[in-house]
C-alpha positions as CSV (number, residue, x, y, z in Angstrom):
1,M,-80.8,25.2,73.6
2,G,-84.5,25.9,73.1
3,D,-86.7,22.9,73.0
4,K,-83.6,20.6,73.0
5,A,-83.1,21.2,76.7
6,K,-86.4,19.6,77.6
7,K,-85.1,16.1,77.4
8,A,-82.5,14.3,79.2
9,L,-80.9,10.5,79.9
10,L,-80.9,9.2,83.5
11,V,-78.8,6.4,84.1
12,V,-79.6,4.9,87.3
13,D,-77.2,2.9,89.5
14,V,-75.0,0.9,87.0
15,Q,-72.6,0.3,89.9
16,N,-70.2,-2.7,90.5
17,D,-72.0,-4.0,93.2
18,F,-75.3,-4.4,91.3
19,C,-73.5,-6.2,88.4
20,P,-72.9,-10.1,88.4
21,D,-70.3,-10.9,91.1
22,G,-71.1,-7.9,93.0
23,A,-72.5,-7.9,96.6
24,L,-76.1,-7.2,95.5
25,G,-75.8,-8.3,91.8
26,V,-78.7,-8.2,89.4
27,P,-79.0,-11.1,87.0
28,E,-77.4,-10.1,83.7
29,G,-77.0,-6.5,85.1
30,D,-73.8,-5.7,83.2
31,R,-75.7,-6.5,80.0
32,V,-77.2,-3.0,80.3
33,V,-73.7,-1.1,79.8
34,P,-73.2,-1.5,76.2
35,I,-76.9,-0.5,75.3
36,L,-76.6,2.4,77.8
37,N,-73.5,3.6,76.1
38,K,-75.2,3.9,72.7
39,Y,-77.9,5.9,74.5
40,I,-75.5,8.0,76.1
41,E,-73.6,8.7,72.7
42,L,-77.1,9.7,71.1
43,F,-78.2,12.1,73.7
44,R,-74.6,13.8,73.8
45,K,-74.6,14.1,70.0
46,K,-78.2,15.7,70.1
47,G,-76.7,18.2,72.9
48,L,-78.9,16.7,75.5
49,P,-77.9,16.2,79.1
50,V,-77.1,12.9,80.7
51,Y,-77.5,12.3,84.6
52,F,-76.1,9.4,86.5
53,T,-77.2,8.2,89.9
54,R,-75.2,6.0,92.5
55,D,-76.1,4.0,95.8
56,W,-73.6,6.0,97.9
57,H,-74.1,4.3,101.4
58,P,-72.6,4.6,104.8
59,P,-71.2,1.5,106.3
60,V,-74.0,1.6,108.8
61,T,-77.4,2.2,107.6
62,V,-81.0,0.9,108.2
63,H,-80.7,-0.1,104.5
64,F,-78.6,-3.3,105.4
65,K,-79.3,-6.6,107.0
66,P,-76.9,-6.3,109.8
67,Y,-79.0,-3.1,111.0
68,G,-82.5,-4.3,110.4
69,G,-82.9,-3.6,106.5
70,P,-83.7,-6.0,103.8
71,W,-80.1,-6.1,101.9
72,P,-76.6,-7.4,102.4
73,P,-74.1,-4.5,102.3
74,H,-73.5,-3.0,99.0
75,C,-72.3,0.2,97.5
76,V,-70.7,1.5,100.5
77,Q,-68.9,4.8,100.0
78,G,-65.3,4.9,98.8
79,T,-65.4,1.2,98.0
80,N,-64.8,-0.6,94.4
81,G,-68.5,-1.8,94.9
82,A,-69.7,1.8,94.8
83,E,-67.8,2.5,91.5
84,F,-69.4,2.7,88.2
85,H,-69.0,-0.2,86.0
86,P,-65.7,0.4,84.2
87,A,-67.1,0.1,81.0
88,L,-69.8,2.7,81.4
89,E,-68.9,5.6,79.3
90,M,-69.5,8.7,81.6
91,P,-69.3,12.1,79.7
92,P,-67.0,14.3,81.5
93,E,-69.5,17.0,82.1
94,A,-72.0,14.2,83.7
95,V,-73.8,15.2,86.7
96,V,-73.7,12.4,89.5
97,M,-76.4,12.3,91.9
98,S,-75.6,10.4,95.0
99,K,-78.4,8.8,97.2
100,G,-78.6,6.5,100.0
101,D,-76.1,8.5,102.2
102,D,-78.8,9.2,104.8
103,P,-78.3,6.2,107.3
104,E,-81.9,6.4,108.1
105,Q,-83.2,6.1,105.0
106,D,-83.6,3.3,102.3
107,S,-83.6,6.1,99.2
108,Y,-84.6,3.6,96.0
109,S,-85.5,6.8,94.1
110,A,-83.2,9.0,92.0
111,F,-85.3,12.1,93.6
112,S,-84.0,11.3,96.9
113,G,-80.3,11.8,95.6
114,H,-78.5,15.1,95.3
115,D,-75.5,16.5,93.3
116,E,-72.3,17.9,94.8
117,K,-73.9,21.1,95.4
118,G,-76.7,19.4,97.7
119,R,-79.3,19.9,94.9
120,G,-82.1,17.4,94.8
121,L,-83.0,15.7,91.2
122,A,-86.2,17.8,90.7
123,E,-84.4,21.0,91.3
124,V,-81.4,20.2,89.1
125,L,-83.9,18.7,86.2
126,K,-85.9,21.9,86.5
127,S,-83.2,24.3,86.5
128,D,-81.6,22.7,83.4
129,G,-85.0,22.9,81.9
130,I,-85.9,19.4,81.7
131,T,-89.5,18.2,81.4
132,H,-89.1,14.7,79.9
133,F,-86.3,12.3,80.8
134,Y,-85.5,8.8,79.5
135,I,-84.4,6.4,82.1
136,G,-82.4,3.0,81.9
137,G,-80.2,1.0,84.6
138,L,-80.7,-1.0,87.7
139,A,-82.8,-2.3,89.0
140,T,-86.1,-2.3,87.1
141,D,-88.2,-3.4,90.3
142,Y,-86.5,-1.0,92.8
143,C,-84.5,2.2,91.9
144,V,-85.8,2.3,88.3
145,R,-89.4,1.8,89.4
146,Q,-89.4,4.2,92.5
147,S,-87.6,6.9,90.0
148,A,-90.2,6.7,87.7
149,L,-93.1,7.0,90.2
150,D,-91.5,9.9,91.7
151,A,-90.8,11.6,88.5
152,F,-94.8,11.3,87.7
153,R,-95.3,13.0,91.3
154,E,-92.9,15.6,90.3
155,G,-94.8,16.5,87.1
156,F,-92.1,15.0,84.7
157,E,-92.8,12.7,81.7
158,V,-90.9,9.3,81.6
159,T,-90.0,7.0,78.9
160,V,-88.5,3.8,80.2
161,L,-85.6,2.4,77.9
162,I,-86.9,-1.1,77.9
163,D,-83.7,-2.6,76.5
164,A,-81.5,-1.1,79.2
165,I,-83.1,-2.1,82.4
166,R,-83.0,-5.4,84.6
167,G,-84.5,-6.4,87.7
168,V,-83.6,-8.2,90.8
169,D,-86.9,-10.2,91.1
170,V,-86.6,-11.2,94.5
171,T,-90.3,-12.5,94.1
172,P,-90.4,-13.8,90.6
173,G,-92.3,-11.4,88.4
174,D,-91.3,-8.3,90.2
175,S,-90.1,-6.5,87.4
176,K,-92.9,-7.2,85.1
177,R,-95.2,-6.0,87.7
178,A,-93.0,-3.0,88.1
179,I,-93.3,-2.2,84.5
180,E,-97.0,-2.6,84.6
181,E,-97.2,-0.4,87.3
182,I,-94.9,2.5,85.6
183,K,-97.0,1.9,82.5
184,S,-100.1,2.7,84.5
185,K,-98.9,5.8,85.5
186,G,-98.4,7.1,82.1
187,A,-94.9,6.0,81.1
188,K,-93.9,5.7,77.9
189,F,-91.3,2.8,76.5
190,A,-88.5,2.9,73.9
191,T,-85.8,1.0,72.7
192,L,-82.7,1.8,70.7
193,E,-84.4,0.7,67.4
194,D,-87.4,3.1,68.0
195,I,-86.5,5.8,70.2
196,D,-87.4,9.5,69.3
197,I,-85.7,12.4,71.0
198,E,-86.2,15.0,68.3
């Protein structure tokens, strides 16, 4: 694989509950799906890995309002709301990282997730030779933001796919502030028109 193994695509939490009509719908959240599908195809054509994260909450967790958390119940394990958006074209070899399954943690970051073998994202990326990943998905101001910030702490380069993210904006401007914060840490930004993964 040589240098080709150095880059990867990370698709964050494109699940039914985060799309319009879901339990915690992100405005226009489903609009990222066709764009992400193009990115997925692009990375696969280049022989580069694609990773997916999902919220995978137990029914009782400190993350949910009934138990003192900030959010209505969403992405509960085994429910339709926790399924990936049906139009998301997931490759059969895709690696899925589950996060939020610890009832004592919020777990916004992809780096708090684990694969089916229990390995954390940083370990998986490093074992696959990845140094730079491209991130898209939901939501800009929570899981995308926290995943990017943790990536810098773990020593990865990050490019945010600005046309393939949407935010919650609980407070107006949250997404814009999140993007500025990620940018200040050294993130690059790309769109389908100008992405370079050579």
